[in-house]
Structures are given as structure tokens and as C-alpha cells.
C-alpha positions in Angstrom: 0.3 0.1 0.0 1.3 3.3 -0.9 1.6 6.1 1.5 1.5 9.7 0.5 3.1 12.5 2.2 0.9 15.0 4.0 1.4 17.7 1.0 0.5 15.2 -1.3 -2.9 15.5 0.5 -3.1 18.8 0.3 -2.3 19.4 -3.3 -5.2 16.6 -4.3 -7.8 18.1 -2.1 -6.5 22.0 -3.8 -6.9 20.4 -7.3 -10.4 19.0 -6.7 -11.8 21.8 -5.3 -10.6 23.8 -8.2 -12.1 20.8 -10.7 -15.5 21.4 -9.0 -15.7 25.1 -8.8 -14.9 25.1 -12.1 -17.4 23.1 -13.3 -20.1 25.1 -11.4 -19.0 28.1 -12.4 -19.2 26.8 -16.3 -22.5 25.4 -15.3 -24.0 28.3 -13.9 -22.6 31.4 -16.4 -22.3 29.4 -19.8 -22.9 32.7 -21.0 -19.7 34.1 -19.9 -16.0 33.8 -21.3 -14.4 31.0 -19.3 -11.9 31.6 -16.8 -9.0 30.1 -15.9 -8.3 28.2 -12.9 -5.2 29.8 -11.9 -6.8 33.8 -12.0 -9.8 31.7 -9.7 -7.2 30.1 -7.2 -5.5 33.5 -7.0 -8.7 35.4 -5.8 -11.5 34.1 -3.7 -11.0 30.2 -3.6 -7.6 30.8 -2.4 -8.8 32.1 0.7 -11.3 29.2 1.5 -8.9 26.9 0.6 -6.4 28.3 2.8 -9.2 28.0 5.9 -10.0 24.2 5.1 -6.8 23.3 5.0 -6.1 24.7 8.2 -9.1 22.6 9.6 -7.8 19.7 7.8 -4.1 19.8 9.7 -6.1 20.0 13.0 -4.3 23.5 13.4 -6.2 25.7 15.9 -7.0 28.8 13.9 -5.2 32.3 14.7 -7.9 34.1 16.3 -6.4 37.2 16.2 -6.5 37.3 12.5 -9.3 34.9 11.3 -12.6 34.6 12.3 -15.4 32.4 10.9 -18.5 34.6 11.8 -19.0 38.1 10.8 -17.7 40.4 13.0 -20.4 42.4 15.4 -19.1 45.9 16.2 -20.9 47.1 19.6 -20.5 50.7 19.5 -20.4 51.8 23.2 -21.0 55.3 23.8 -19.9 56.8 27.4 -22.3 58.8 29.3 -22.4 62.4 28.0 -22.6 64.9 30.9 -25.6 66.9 29.6 -25.6 70.7 28.8 -27.4 72.6 31.5 -30.9 73.4 30.1 -31.2 76.9 29.3 -34.4 79.0 31.1 -36.6 80.2 28.7 -37.8 83.6 30.0 -41.9 83.9 30.1 -42.7 86.6 27.3 -44.4 89.3 29.6 -44.9 92.1 27.0 -48.0 90.9 24.6 -46.4 93.2 21.9 -43.0 91.0 22.6 -45.5 88.0 21.8 -46.8 89.7 18.7 -43.8 90.6 17.5 -42.0 87.4 17.5 -44.9 85.9 15.3 -44.7 88.3 12.6 -44.3 86.1 9.4 -44.4 88.5 6.3 -40.8 88.1 4.4 -40.5 92.1 3.5 -38.4 94.0 0.5 -38.3 97.6 1.2 -39.5 99.4 -1.7 -40.1 103.4 -2.4 -44.1 103.1 -1.2 -43.0 100.6 1.6 -40.2 103.0 3.2 -42.4 106.3 2.6 -44.8 104.4 5.4 -41.8 103.4 7.5 -40.5 107.3 7.7 -44.0 108.0 8.8 -44.0 105.8 11.6 -40.7 107.1 12.4 -41.8 110.5 12.2 -44.3 109.8 15.1 -42.5 107.4 17.3 -45.0 107.3 20.0 -48.1 106.7 17.6 -47.7 103.1 18.7 -47.7 103.4 22.3 -50.5 106.3 22.0 -53.0 103.8 19.8 -51.9 100.7 22.3 -53.9 102.2 25.3 -56.8 102.3 23.7 -56.3 98.7 22.6 -55.4 97.2 25.8 -58.7 96.2 27.1 -59.1 94.1 23.7 -55.7 93.2 21.8 -54.7 90.2 24.0 -58.1 89.0 23.3 -57.6 89.4 19.0 -53.8 88.1 19.4 -55.8 84.7 21.4 -58.3 84.4 18.6 -55.7 84.9 15.9 -53.1 82.0 17.1 -56.3 79.6 17.6 -56.9 80.0 13.9 -53.6 79.9 12.7 -53.2 83.2 11.1 -50.6 85.5 10.2 -50.2 87.7 13.5 -50.0 90.9 10.8 -53.9 90.6 10.9 -53.8 91.9 15.0 -52.7 94.8 13.3 -55.1 95.8 10.9 -57.3 97.6 13.5 -54.6 100.2 13.9 -54.5 100.5 10.7 -58.2 100.3 10.0 -59.5 103.2 12.5 -56.5 103.6 15.0 -58.4 101.4 17.1 -61.0 103.3 17.4 -64.3 101.3 18.3 -67.0 104.0 17.5 -64.7 105.2 13.9 -67.1 105.7 11.0 -65.7 106.2 7.7 -67.2 107.7 4.3 -68.3 104.9 3.0 -70.3 103.8 6.3 -67.7 101.7 7.2 -68.0 101.4 11.7 -65.8 99.9 14.2 -62.5 98.8 14.8 -62.6 96.5 12.3 -64.4 99.0 9.7 -66.9 96.8 8.3 -69.3 97.8 6.2 -72.8 96.6 6.7 -73.1 94.5 4.3 -70.3 92.5 5.0 -71.1 92.6 8.7 -74.3 91.0 7.9 -73.3 88.3 5.7 -70.6 87.4 8.6 -73.0 87.2 11.3 -72.3 90.4 13.0 -76.1 91.7 14.9 -77.3 94.7 14.1 -80.5 96.6 15.5 -82.0 99.7 16.9 -80.4 98.4 20.8 -76.8 97.0 19.4 -74.2 97.2 16.6 -72.1 94.3 16.3 -69.6 96.2 14.3 -68.8 98.5 17.6 -68.4 95.3 19.2 -64.6 95.0 19.2 -64.6 91.1 20.1 -67.6 90.3 18.1 -66.3 92.0 15.2 -62.9 90.5 15.0 -64.3 87.4 14.4 -66.4 88.5 11.3 -63.5 90.0 10.4 -61.2 87.2 10.9 -63.8 85.2 9.1 -63.8 87.7 6.0 -59.9 87.6 5.7 -60.0 84.0 6.0 -62.6 83.8 3.1 -60.4 86.7 0.8 -57.0 84.6 1.4 -59.0 81.3 -0.4 -60.7 83.7 -3.0 -57.2 85.0 -4.0 -55.4 81.4 -3.7 -52.9 82.1 -0.5 -52.1 85.9 -1.1 -52.2 87.9 1.9 -51.4 90.8 -0.1 -54.2 90.7 -2.5 -57.0 89.6 0.6 -55.7 92.4 2.7 -56.2 95.0 -0.6 -59.7 93.1 -1.1 -60.5 94.0 2.6 -59.8 97.9 2.2 -61.3 97.8 -1.3 -63.7 95.4 -2.3 -63.0 91.7 -3.8 -64.1 92.9 -7.6 -61.6 95.8 -7.7 -58.7 93.8 -6.5 -59.7 91.2 -9.2 -60.4 93.7 -11.8 -57.1 95.2 -11.5 -55.3 91.5 -11.4 -57.1 90.5 -14.6 -56.0 93.8 -16.3 -52.2 93.1 -15.6 -53.0 89.4 -16.7 -54.0 90.7 -20.0 -51.2 93.4 -20.6 -48.4 90.5 -19.3 -47.5 92.4 -16.2 -47.1 91.2 -12.6 -49.8 90.3 -11.0 -47.6 91.2 -7.7 -49.8 93.5 -5.4 -47.0 96.2 -6.0 -47.8 96.2 -9.8 -51.3 96.6 -9.3 -53.2 100.1 -10.0 -55.9 100.6 -7.2 -57.2 103.1 -5.6 -55.1 105.2 -3.7 -56.6 104.4 -0.3 -55.5 100.5 -0.9 -52.0 101.7 -2.2 -51.1 103.3 1.0 -53.2 100.8 3.2 -51.3 97.6 2.6 -47.6 99.6 3.1 -49.2 101.1 6.2 -49.6 97.4 7.8 -46.8 96.0 6.6 -44.7 99.0 7.2 -45.9 98.3 10.9 -44.9 94.9 10.7 -41.6 95.8 9.3 -40.8 98.5 12.7 -41.5 95.6 15.2 -39.8 92.4 13.5 -36.5 94.8 13.3 -36.8 96.4 16.5 -36.1 99.6 14.6 -34.2 101.9 17.5 -36.1 105.3 16.8 -39.5 103.5 16.9 -40.7 102.7 20.5 -42.8 99.6 20.9 -45.4 99.7 23.3 -45.6 97.9 26.4 -48.7 95.8 27.5 -49.0 93.1 30.2 -49.2 89.4 28.4 -52.4 88.9 30.0 -56.6 89.6 29.6 -57.1 92.8 31.2 -60.8 92.3 30.9 -62.9 89.1 30.8 -66.3 88.6 29.0 -69.6 87.3 30.7 -72.6 86.1 29.7 -75.4 87.9 31.7 -77.6 85.2 29.9 -80.8 87.6 29.7 -82.0 91.5 29.0 -80.0 94.2 31.5 -79.9 97.4 32.3 -76.3 98.9 32.6 -77.6 100.8 36.0 -78.6 97.4 37.5 -75.4 95.6 36.4 -73.2 98.8 37.4 -74.7 98.4 41.1 -74.2 94.6 41.6 -70.7 94.9 39.9 -69.4 98.0 41.5 -68.2 99.0 38.0 -68.7 102.6 37.5 -71.6 103.0 34.3 -69.5 104.9 32.3 -66.9 102.2 32.5 -69.1 99.9 31.1 -70.3 101.4 28.4 -66.9 102.8 27.1 -66.0 98.7 27.3 -69.1 97.8 25.2 -69.3 100.2 23.0 -71.6 97.6 20.5 -74.6 98.4 23.2 -76.4 101.7 21.8 -78.7 102.1 24.5 -79.1 101.7 28.2 -80.2 98.7 28.3 -79.5 95.7 25.7 -81.5 94.3 23.3 -84.4 92.0 24.2 -83.2 89.3 21.4 -79.5 89.4 22.7 -76.5 89.5 23.0 -76.2 89.9 26.8 -72.8 89.8 27.3 -70.6 92.3 28.5 -66.9 93.0 28.7 -65.8 93.4 32.3 -62.8 95.2 33.5 -61.7 92.4 35.4 -58.6 89.8 34.7 -60.5 85.9 35.0 -59.3 85.5 38.4 -60.3 88.7 39.8 -64.3 87.9 38.4 -64.2 84.1 39.1 -63.3 85.4 43.1 -65.9 88.5 43.1 -68.7 88.7 45.3 -70.7 89.5 42.7 -69.7 86.5 40.4 -69.7 83.6 43.4 -73.2 85.3 44.3 -74.9 85.5 40.7 -72.8 83.3 38.7 -72.1 80.4 40.5 -73.8 77.4 42.4 -72.7 75.0 45.0 -72.1 71.1 44.3 -71.3 68.3 46.3 -69.1 66.0 44.5 -70.3 62.8 43.9 -68.4 59.4 43.6 -66.7 58.8 40.1 -66.9 62.9 40.1 -63.5 64.4 38.6 -63.2 68.2 37.3 -62.9 67.2 33.9 -66.8 65.9 34.2 -67.5 68.6 36.5 -66.3 71.3 33.5 -68.0 69.5 31.0 -71.1 69.0 32.7 -70.9 72.9 33.6 -70.1 73.9 30.5 -66.9 75.1 31.8 -63.0 74.3 32.0 -61.0 72.7 34.7 -59.1 75.9 35.0 -62.2 78.0 35.9 -63.2 75.3 38.7 -59.5 75.6 40.4 -60.0 79.4 40.1 -63.2 79.2 41.4 -62.5 77.1 44.6 -58.7 78.0 45.0 -57.4 74.8 44.4 -53.6 74.0 43.3 -54.1 70.4 42.4 -56.7 68.4 40.7 -57.7 66.0 43.6 -61.6 66.5 44.7 -63.0 64.5 47.9 -66.8 62.6 47.5 -68.9 64.8 50.0 -66.5 68.0 49.2 -68.5 71.2 48.4 -67.4 72.7 45.2 -68.5 76.5 43.7 -69.4 75.9 39.9 -70.3 77.9 37.3 -73.9 78.2 37.1 -75.7 81.5 36.5 -78.7 82.2 38.3 -82.1 83.6 37.1 -83.1 87.1 38.0 -86.4 88.1 38.2 -85.5 91.3 36.4 -82.2 93.1 35.4 -84.4 96.4 33.8 -85.3 99.6 35.1 -88.7 101.0 34.0 -88.0 104.6 33.1 -88.7 107.0 30.3 -85.7 109.4 30.4 -82.3 109.8 29.2 -80.1 106.6 30.5 -77.3 109.6 31.5 -79.2 113.0 32.4 -82.4 113.2 34.1 -84.1 116.4 33.7 -86.8 118.3 36.2 -89.8 117.7 35.0 -91.8 121.2 34.0 -95.2 121.9 35.5 -97.9 122.4 33.0 -98.5 126.5 32.7 -101.8 127.6 33.6 -103.1 130.1 30.8 -105.7 132.4 30.0 -107.4 133.1 26.3 -106.5 137.0 25.6 -108.2 138.4 22.3 -105.8 141.1 20.5 -107.1 143.3 17.7 -104.8 143.4 15.0 -104.0 147.2 14.4 -103.0 149.1 11.3 -99.6 148.2 10.0 -98.9 145.2 12.4 -97.6 142.0 11.6 -97.5 138.8 13.4 -93.9 139.3 14.3 -94.7 142.5 15.7 -97.2 140.9 17.3 -95.6 137.7 18.6 -92.9 140.1 20.5 -94.9 142.5 21.7 -96.8 139.5 23.4 -93.5 137.2 24.1 -94.7 134.2 22.1 -94.1 132.3 18.9 -95.3 133.6 15.4 -95.9 129.7 15.2 -98.1 129.7 18.2 -99.9 132.3 16.5 -100.3 130.8 13.6 -101.4 127.4 15.3 -103.9 129.5 17.4 -105.5 130.8 14.8 -105.2 128.9 11.9 -103.7 131.0 9.6 -101.3 130.9 6.9 -97.7 131.6 7.4 -97.5 134.3 4.1 -101.0 135.8 5.0 -101.3 139.6 5.7 -103.6 140.6 8.4 -106.0 143.0 7.7 -106.9 145.9 10.1 -109.3 144.7 12.9 -109.1 141.3 13.0 -109.2 139.5 16.4 -106.8 137.2 17.1 -106.8 134.6 20.2 -103.8 134.3 22.4 -103.0 131.8 25.3 -100.5 133.9 27.7 -100.2 132.4 31.3 -101.7 134.0 34.7 -99.6 136.0 35.8 -99.9 135.2 39.3 -99.5 131.6 38.9 -96.8 131.5 36.5 -93.9 128.4 38.1 -90.9 129.3 38.9 -87.9 128.3 36.3 -87.4 124.7 36.7 -84.0 123.4 38.3 -81.3 122.4 36.7 -80.1 118.7 35.0 -79.5 116.2 37.6 -77.1 113.8 36.7 -78.0 110.3 37.4 -75.1 108.9 39.4 -77.0 105.5 41.1 -79.3 103.0 40.5 -81.5 104.4 43.4 -82.3 107.3 41.6 -83.6 105.7 38.4 -85.5 103.4 40.3 -87.6 105.8 42.7 -87.1 108.9 40.7 -89.4 111.0 43.1 -86.1 110.7 45.4 -84.4 113.2 43.1 -86.1 116.4 44.6 -84.8 115.7 48.4 -81.2 115.8 46.9 
């Protein structure tokens, strides 16, 4: 029996492996050109062979150089020290909150620079107007944010009316947002002899933002076109765009031919946005607290401002000033009955007025939560917590809580037929006597009226005369003259109504 050296076995094994691989490649890749066996041996096969050879010699592989399984690399990240979190200072100035959200991209041009210079020439303009806006501006900002609209829209009442709720334009646009009657009606504003919602800042804000959102869609997302249409009308802006399209001109706002008022109107808004965004050193940014200075309360029924003033302890003049939408001393029988009060939400909820007339006591039942109670009484968890001075959300069965619930008043009206502001002393009816006058030569109605200290109109009415009639001598005229010995004294001067008691008991006015 012939025995081969170990090197012989290795050579045989190598040859067999080469032949087997060659046959496999030929079968699977018959369309490929023939590959020489030496080339294969010198490439991948050499590595495989080496491994098999080392295994056949029972030689342990060099662990440092060879791995039979794919290497799995695990990257261990060393714990890094966390950078200290920067404390974000809360925004305390409402105007800073507005400025940080202004989003229009602005490129200065001649028309825009002219408006910027106008503002710079009056650096305290915005601060002055901001005082008028103070009771309302926070509510407007909240509504703009809730609708996710550009914050520039919150500046529109400054441009439209210098934030004057009772402003009336030459085109009969009314209020801080300058809404014309047809637009206001279309967007749900109530108007009757008692109330004009265009002068109600919060009600008109909702209508104006509805209208602007509509225009934004009509002009395919172009806010400058929408703002121009808000000022001069949708049809006029569409016509200007169509004219430029026909002439091959740009349809950008700055290229449109519009009324001069509109051409100045949009730059005025953008210039204000620009100055607030850039914090121009010559333009003073106003300061207002970043919280509501006023709170809206639905009285729930027709009310008289005098009684409301008495119940709340707030002066009537203040209530009228904050609620210019109400045209009379009473709210409309058909509503609305919501008033803006000069109180923060916390002040309102903690006031004795609110606790007495607009809340009730509720005893907590099993399975009650603040969230369920808020839904049941149409309020918020925050309101219930404020009303009950609660910090947390825990409530106990049997606990007594104050919840919002308006009490039904018998009446909040005053029955009177006098001015809501000035009560004039009633003149007692004068006693008169009939007197006859015989017309003399050359006398006229005017001469006779002067003699008896009566009006020409009275002479005409008493005697059924025509104004241009010539009097004939001898005609007898009838006059009604006061009795000299019973002529009443001059009535007392006007008396201001200063409290509710005077209105309810007008007879006490004479005792003051």
C-alpha cells in the first residue's frame, strides 16, 4: 500500500476543489467567457482553501487574524454630561409676543419706505393707540393664534381705525375693523336699534377674521391681495389682477393699479410689521401685560347698565366705554347679553358678584372628576380650580365646590322713560288764559309775537292762519297767555343720575 506525504494530500485536495468550482461556474455562467483556473485560485478560492487546509491539519486558527463568523461591532457610547438647560424666560410683554410671530417676508421699496418714515416721524404713535387697544388686544391675539393666521392681522385695527371702536368712515364702514353693513350681516354680525356688533370689538373681530380667511382662499393664498380686497373690495382687486394679466404685467400687489387709499393701506400695515420685526431704534415698541385685562361674561338675559353697575360695583361709564356695541342703556331683548368687564379672569371668578350670581354649590359625588364637572357645567378645569382656590386636581366625595351656573334674575331692567344719563326735572304744565288782540294798522304777526313774547308759530296755530297771510286791521286774534300770578318758577337745572336708586325711585331726586 502506497502512502503519500501530507503535502500530497493537500495538493490533491486543492486540485479537486479547483475542478469542482470550475464545473459549477461553467454550468451557471455558460454565457460568460471561460475563466482560467489559476485566476480563480489566486482570488476567492484561495482564501476558502486556506481555511479548509488549516481545519484539516487540526491546527487552531489564529484568533487574532481569522474569524469564522461575521464581526459584530458594538459601539458603546460613554455617558456624556448633559448641557444645562437654558431657562426660557416667559414673555411678559404682549407686544413682544406679537412681534415674535410676525411672519410676512418684507422687501423694502419706495412706497413701503415712505410709510416706514411716516411711523418714524411719529415714534410714539403706536404707544398712544395701544392704550385704546389694551382692553381688547390680548383677546384678538388669542383668536389669531387659535385660527393659525398671520399675526399681522392683529395689527389691522390700528391701520383701519387707529383702534377706535366707534369710528365711522365716509363709506359708512364702522368700528375698529371698519366693516360695512353688508359684510357684517353676511358674516353673522347682529345689528338693531339696541346693538351694533360692528362696534363690539370682540364680536367684530370674529367676523373680520372670517372675512379675511375667505378672501385669502379666494385669492389663492395671497395675503397681500386679500388685504387689498378687504380695503377696496374683492371685485376691484380681481379686476386689477385681470388687467395686468391681459397686459402681460406682474400680478404682484405692488404692480396692481388700485385706488390710492388701498395703495397706501397695505404698505401701512406692512411697514408697522417691519418696524416691530426689526426693532428699529427710533420706533418705540409699546408695553402691555401678556394676559387679559378684561373678561367677557354672558349675563344670560336682558339687562340694564345701571343695575349691572350696582351689582358689580363698576361705574356705568366704564361699562359703556368697554362695550360700545350697546347703543342704549339696556341690552337688546333679543340679545346678545355678553359684557366685557374690567377684571382679569381670576378677579372675576373670585369676586363676590360672580360667586353670588353666577355660581352655585355642588357636592362631589362618587366617580366625579374635575374634567367631568367642567363638561357638565360647560366650563373649564382651570375655571373650577380658580373658583375654589385649588392648586391640584384632587377632589373628595362629599366636598363642596363652587361651579359656574348663572342664577335667574327676576328682572335686570329699570322702567323709566328718561335719558340713561341725564334726568331732567319735569316742567309742571303752565296755566294759561285766553286773550283777544285786535290787529291795528301796520301790525304783523312778527310784531305781535314780540309784544306778547310768544312765537309766530303759536300765533299761526292758535288762529289757523297761513304763514304768508297779510293781517287786516280790525281782525281779532286769539292768544293763550300764562296767568301772571300762577306762573311757575324756573325749573331746576339738570341732575346727573349717579346711582341706581335715583332711577328706581325718581321721586327722591327732588330731596337731594
